[in-house]
N, C-alpha and C positions, 0 to 999 in steps of 0.2 A: 832437720835442720834448716830447711829453706823456708818453712812456713814463718811469716812474719807475726803471726799471732801468738807465738811461742816466745816469751822473754827471753833476752839475750843470757841472763843470769842462769836459766835452765839449760840453755845451749852450753854454755861455759860449763857449767857443772858436770854435763854428761861428757864432754871433751876432756876436762880433768880426770874423770873417772877412766875413760879409754885409756890416757897416758899413764895413768897409774899402773892399771893393768898390764901395758905394753912395757913397762920398766923391767929391768933384769932384777931388781931387789924389792923387797916389800916390808913393811912393818914388821910382819912375823914370816921369817923364811920358810919357802914351801918345803924344804925337807923335813920340818917337823911334822910328824903324822898328824893328820886332822886338822889340828889348829892352823897350820901353815896355809891350808885352803880356806880354812872359815874365816879369815879375816877377808879375804876377797868376796867370796860370797855374801858376807855381812854387808860390805861397802857397797857391792852392787844392789842387793835388796834394798837397802835404805835409800841410795839414789834414786833407783827406778821407782819407789813409792812415793818419794816427794815430788818427782817430776810428775807423776801420775796424778797424785792428789792434786796438785796446784794447776795442772793444765786443764783438768776436767774431763769427765767421761767422753763427753760428745766430741772434743777434738781428738781424743785418743782413738775414739770409733773411726773416726774419719781416715785416720792413717793407718789403722791396724792391719797388716798384710795377711795375717793367719785367720784360722777359722773362729767364728763367734764362741765357741765353747771355751777356747783359750783366753780368749779376751774376757769372757766373763770372770774367768779363775784370777787374772791379773788384777781386774779392779776390785775384785772382793778382797784379794790380799793386800791391795793397796788402800783398803778403806774408802775407794772413792765410789 
């Protein structure tokens, strides 16, 4: 979030995602089996994919705290 090379719109999108996940209510309530958690997972996946694709693999590699194998998986899933 502190990197000035990442557009404010991407930071805002990630902040909105965190706020949505922290809210006590969802579009589809979590007590509905499978579908309740699926909307959260889908929203996280789409948001992370968008930010990863738009930021570029170089910037993501620079900030990635985990092992290189998991980074390769994330970039492949994001299509970056």
